[in-house]
C-alpha positions in Angstrom: 64.6 18.2 100.2 66.3 18.0 96.7 65.6 14.2 96.6 61.8 14.8 97.3 61.6 17.4 94.6 63.5 15.2 92.1 61.2 12.2 92.9 58.1 14.4 92.4 59.5 15.6 89.1 60.1 12.1 87.8 56.7 11.0 88.9 55.1 13.9 87.1 57.0 13.3 83.9 56.2 9.5 84.0 52.5 10.3 84.4 52.6 12.6 81.5 54.4 10.1 79.3 51.9 7.3 80.2 48.9 9.5 79.4 50.4 10.6 76.1 50.8 7.0 74.8 47.1 6.0 75.0 45.4 4.9 71.8 43.2 7.4 70.1 39.6 6.7 69.6 38.5 5.6 66.1 35.9 7.8 64.5 33.9 7.4 61.3 31.2 9.3 59.4 28.0 7.3 59.8 24.5 7.8 58.4 21.2 6.0 58.9 20.1 4.2 55.6 16.7 2.9 54.9 16.1 -0.2 52.6 12.9 -1.7 51.3 13.2 -5.2 49.8 17.0 -4.8 49.7 16.8 -1.5 47.8 18.0 1.7 49.3 15.1 4.2 49.6 16.6 6.9 51.7 19.5 8.0 53.8 20.0 10.6 56.5 22.7 13.2 57.1 26.0 11.7 58.1 27.3 12.4 61.6 30.6 11.4 63.4 30.6 8.4 65.7 33.5 7.4 67.9 34.4 4.7 70.4 31.5 2.8 71.9 29.0 4.9 69.9 30.6 3.8 66.7 30.5 0.1 67.8 26.9 0.4 68.8 25.9 2.1 65.5 27.6 -0.6 63.4 25.7 -3.3 65.2 22.3 -1.6 65.1 20.0 -3.0 62.4 16.2 -2.9 62.6 14.0 -4.9 60.3 10.2 -4.5 60.2 8.5 -6.5 57.5 10.4 -5.8 54.3 12.0 -2.4 55.6 15.4 -2.4 57.1 17.2 0.5 58.8 20.9 0.4 59.7 23.8 2.7 60.2 26.5 2.7 57.5 29.9 4.0 58.5 33.0 4.8 56.5 
């Protein structure tokens, strides 16, 4: 019985240690910025983007005619 309790204890500690070593998500403050003919005309309120949302925001650029809208993160 003591062996089983000891094995369970080691498994629980090992599981905790494995979870505590995961890499934290990268987060940045991002805002939508509007350009016309390459000149900034407006920007919106920054918001925090993390993980996949951050990657998607950084790759999201929309151009219609001479106006471009994109996320800028720092």
